[in-house]
N, C-alpha and C positions, 0 to 999 in steps of 0.2 A: 556618736551623736544622739542615737536613740535613747541611750541610758540617761543622758543629760536632760533630754526632753521629759522623760518620765520623772526624773528627780524634780525638775521645775514644776511639773504638774502636781506631784504628790506633796510638795512642801505646803504647809498651811498658809493660805494667803493672808490670814490675819496677822501672823507674825511679821511678815514683810511689810504690811500696810502700816504697822505702828511706827516705822521709821519715817513715814511721810509727816506725821505730826511733829517729829523731831525737827525737821527742816522748816516746817511752817513756824515752829517756835523760834528758830534762828532768825527768820525774816522779821518776826515781831520784835525780837530782842535787838536787832539792828536799828529798827525804827525808834524803839524806846531809848536806845543808847544815844542816837542823834538828838532826840528831844531833850534828854537830861543834859547832854553836853552843851546845848544852846541855852537852856533855862538856868542851869546851875553849874557853870563851868568849873568853879573851884572844887566842888564836890565830885564832878565827873573825873577830873584829873586824878583824884585819889583812888579811882576804880581801876587804874592801869594794871596793878598787880593781878587782878582777876583775869584779864585778857592774856597777860604774860604767862600766868600759871597754866592756862589751858593749852597755849602753844607749846609750852615746855612738856606737858603731858604727851602731846603728839610727838614731839621731837625725841622723847626717850624711847619711842617705838621704832624710829627710823633705822638705826643701826642694825638691830636684830632682824628686821624685815628684809633689808638689803642683803645682809649676809645669807640668810636662809634662801632667798630667791635666787641669788647668783650661784650659790653652792649647788642647789638642786638642779638649776638649769645647766650648768657646765658639767657637773659630776655625772649626769645621766645621759649626756650627749655622746660621749666616747670619742668625739673627733675634735681635737684642739684646733684644727684648721678652720672649722666652721665658726668657732668662737672668735678667732682672730679676724676672720672676714667681716663678721658683724661689727667688731670694734673698729676696724679700719674704715669701713663705710660710714659708721656713726661719726667718728672724729672728722672725716672729710666733709660730711654734710654739715656738721656743727660749725666748722670754720667758714664754709661758704655762706651759711645763713647768718652768721654773726656779721660778716662783711656786708651782706645785703641790708641787714637792720641798721648798721652804722651808716651806710649810704643813704637810706631813706631818712634817717634822723638828720643827717647833714643837709639833705635837700630841703626838707621842711623847715629846719631851723634857720637856714639862710633866707627862706622866703618869708616866714612869719616875722622874724626879727623882733622878738618880744621884750628884750631887756633894755631897750633905749629909754633913758630918762629916769631910771630909778636911782635913789640916793643910797650911798654906802656909808653907814655910820660906824663909829668906833666899836659899838657893840656887835655890829654885823661882822666886822673884821675879826674880833676876838673869837666869835663863834666859828668862823671859817678856819682859823688857825688851829682851833681845838680839834677839828676833825682829822688833821694830818697825822696826829699821833696814833690814830686808830687804823690807818691804812697799812696794808702789807705790800712789800715790794715783791717782784717776781721770784727772787731767790728764796725768800721766806715761804712763799706759796709752794714752790716745788719741793723744798725740804720738808714742808709740813705735811706732804702726802704720806711720808714714812712715819708710822707711829712709833712711840718709844718702846712699847711692847705690843704683843698681839692683843692682849686684853685691853690696853689703853685705847685701841681703835674703837672699842665699843663704849668707852666712857668719856672720850674727848669730844664727841659730838661732831666730828669731821667726817663728812660723807665720803670723801676720796680715800681717807684712811681705811674706812670699813670696806670700800670697794677693792682696795689693794689686797687686804687680808682675805676677802671672800674669793677673789680671783685665784690667789695662791692656793687656798684650800680646795677650790673647785677643781683646779688642774691636778692637784695632788690626789684627790679622790678619783679623778679620771684615770690617772696612771695606775692606781691600786687595783682597778678592775673589780672583780667579784668581792675581793677582800674589803672594799670600801662600801659595799651595800648596807651593812648594819649601821654605819655612820650616816649614810644618806637617809635611812629610815628614821633615825633619831632626829636629824635636822628637819625632816618633814613633819614630825610630831611637834617639834618646837615652833615651826612656822604656824601650824594650826593654833597653838596656844597663844602666840603673839598676836595673830589676827583676831582671835576672840577677845583678848584684852583690849585691842584697839577699838573693836565694836562697842565695848563697854564704856571706854573713855569718851566716845563720840556723843554719848548722852549728856555730857557736860558742855557741848558746843553752844547752846543758847546763852548760858551764863558767861562763857568766855567771849562770845561775840558782843554781848551787852557791855562788858567791861572794856573791851578793846575800842569799840566805836565811840563810847562815851568819853573815854580819855582823849582820843584823837580830836574829836569835835571840841571838847572843852579847852584843850591846850591851844588849838589854832584859832578857833572863832571865825566869825564871818569877815571881820575887817581884814585879817591877814589874807584871806582867800580872795577878796575882791581885787587887791593890788597885783596879785599874781595869777589872776584868772586866765589871762591870755596864754601864759606858758602852760598852765594845766590843760586848757582846752586844746591847744596845739599838740600837746603830748598825747592826750586821749585820742584825738583824731588820727594821729600818726599810727598809734598802736592798733586802732580799729582798721585802718587801711592795710597795715601789714598783715593782720590776721585774715581779713576777709577778701583780700586780693592776692597777696603772695602765698600765704599758707593754704587758703581755700583753693587757689589755682593748682598748686602742687598736689594737693590731696585728690582733686578731681582728675587731673591728668595722669598721675602715677597709679593711684589706687582705685579711681573711679567712684569715690565716695563723696557724699555731700557733707561739708563741714558742719552744717547746722544739725544734722542727725548725730554726728559725733559729739557735738557740744551738748545736745539734749541728753545724751547718755551720761555725760560727765557733769550734768547740771549741779548736782549736789556738791561736787568738788569745787566748782567755780564759786558757789555760794559760800563755802567754807573759807576759801581764799579771800573773798571779798570782805568777810567779817573779821578775819584775823590779820589780813595784810601780809601774809607770808605763804609762798607757794610750797614751802616745806610741810605745812600742815596737811596738804593733800597728797604728798608723795607716796605714803603707804597705800592709800586708796587707789592712786593711779596705777601702781604696780598690780594690785589685785584686779582692777577693772580691765586693764589691757590684756592680762592673761585670760580673764573670763571671756573677753570679746573674741579671742582666737589667735592672738599673737603668741608665738612660742616663748617658753621660759627663758632660753638663752638671749633672745632679742630683747625681751622686757627687762631681764636682769642686768643687761649691760647698757642698753640705751637709756633707760629712765634715770638710774643713779648718775651715770656719766653726764647726761644731758643737764642735770641739775647744777652742774659746775661748768660745763663747756657750751651749753646751748641756752644762753640767757639773752634772748632776743629783746625782751622788754628793757632789760638793763642796758643793752647796747644803744637802743633808741634814746633812753633817758640820759645817758652820759653824753651823748652827742648833742642833744638839744640843750641840756643844762650847761655844757661848756660854752656853747655859742651865746646862750642867755647871759651868763656871767660876764663873758668878754664884752658884750654890748653894754651891760649895766655898768661896768667899770670904765666905760669910755675908751676901751682899747680893743675894738673888734679884730678878730683874727682873719688873716687872709687864708685862701685855700691852701697855700704852701705851709702855713702854720697848723691848719686844721688836720691835715692828713697824717703827719707824724704823731700828733697827739692821739688821734683816734686809733692808729695802729698800736700804740702803746696800751691804750685802754682795752683793746681787743684781747691782749694777753693778761693785763692786770685784773680785768673783770672776772677772771676764772676763780678768784677767791671770794666773790660775792654770791655764793651759792644759796639763793633763795632766802637769805636772812634779812629781816627788816633793818634798814639803816646801813647795811654793808655796801650798797651801791653808792651812798653818800661818801663814805670813807674812801672807797676806791677812786671816786671822782677827785677827791681832795688830793690823794696820792699822785694821780696822774697830772693834775695841774701843778703840783709842787715840783714835779720832775721836769716838766716842759715849759711852764710859764708861771713861776712862783707868785708873781704879782696878782694873779687871778684868784689865788687861794682866799684872799680877803673877802671875795664875793660869795663864797660858799654859804655864808650866813644868810644870804638873801633867799635861799630856797629851803632852809632848814624848816621853816614854818609849814611848808606844804609838802615836804618830802614824804611824810607818811601817807598823804592822799595820793601822791604819785607812785608811792610804793605799791599801792593796791593795783594800779594799772600795770606796773612792771611785773608784779607777781602773776597777774592773770595772763599777760602776754607770754611770760616765760612758761607757764603751765600749758597754755595752748600750743606753744611751739614744741614742747616735749611730747605732748600727746600725739600731735601730727607726725613728729619725727619717728615715733615708735611704729606707727602704721606704715609710714613710707619705707623705713628700713626693713620691716617685716615683709613688705611687698618685694623690695629689691632682692632680698636674700631668699625669697620663696618660703619664708617661715611664718606664714599666716594662713589660717583656714577661712577662705572667703565665704564659704557657705555659712559658717558659724557667725562671721562678722555680720552678714546680712540678717540672720535670725536675731542676733542680739540687738542690733540697732533698730530692728522692727518691733522689738519688745516681746518676741516669742520666747526668749530665754532670759528671764529676769535675773538680775544680779542678787545674790544672797547677802542681804545687809547684816544678817545675824552672824555669819561666820566669815564673810568676805572671801570665801573659797568655794570651789566646786568639788564636792566630794567624789562625784562620779563623772566629772567632765572629761570628754575625750580630749587628748592633747592636741594643741594646734600643730599642723603639719605643713610640709612643703609639697612640691610637686611629686616628690618621691618619699612620702612621709612614713611609709610602712616600717622602715627600720627604726625610726625614732619612736613610733607608736609602740613597737615591740619592746623597746628598751624601757619606756615609761610604764608599760603594763608589767614588765618583769620587775621593775622597782616596786610597783604597787603590791604585787603578790609576795615579794620577798619578806 
């Protein structure tokens, strides 16, 4: 811990401070994007490729970062049982929280009842039917976890495919023992390279934010937002309550932490998600920041990537409320007996909507097609505001995964509480230049000496 403090103290403050201007520029870009979208909507829509290009730049870094993080975490632990315990606890927690999010969405959706009185035109019906072709069923999702080749896992953009290959590689290196040390050293160097590239890419964030926000505002406009404001407001309020009551309560009770301090630490990531409308844009930085905060590599490497597919709290709430909204708008409100089977299906089907803008809409269409096809025509009612709701979905998903990482680290005793307090207090600043701690002491558990020895051995090798 001392070495880390010295490193933080000796790093030139000026280099770190320059990134503050970057995120101020992002805020300015968002405001300019909204202005352009309202003043010149046709021109603003043409700016969409700028935002898409920036998000794609971030996405190209996700697979190598996940691979390196998981391989280093598992390969240096030496105990497969520890990795299995983390994965089991994570999946159990994700399932419970998904059900909680569905339940909250169901409760609020039935109370607010926002869809009554809307008209469904032929154009709306056609838009809804078009979404069905994009949805994946459960079988396709499960088979899609297996990549065609090991290399294709890095080129296909599927998080779960990369996760599978990384787990296999990590356990293989674990079984190789000392013979696998040179490979682990190589992966460690690759990780540093990838994070350095990511830090360079982030300087394009203001341009990407401007293009994304301008296109969204220009395509939707104010008129479309007014007619659907009740649904949007209800959804935002529900996400707010879920985060600051459910997640904040769990974080306080289990880990003894204030959620506002955690969110302040992750403030730049929230801003990035708000401007790009995709939680995937912040996935690499969440991995780096959770490790810096004091959660062990195995917990971060397994919880964060898996959570991006299995812990979509915001998506759960969205699909619940959207289903009820469409049913009311179509004049065929669902009874509780109809709602529960649909939501249980969406609980499984949503696992394919991993942080990708628009994927939640396609998954919703697939769920309605399977359980109540007549409601698919109403999907077109929410297409106009889906992007705005996507931002709230992404922010909630990200918050849920950040909290989950801390909780699972606490339950498995794979978190350095002293370091957590120092980081959240601002005593150990995050290195925005490298996104890594060169001399950081590894996060440990109650009996962390063995893991620390292994990590030091790896560093010296």
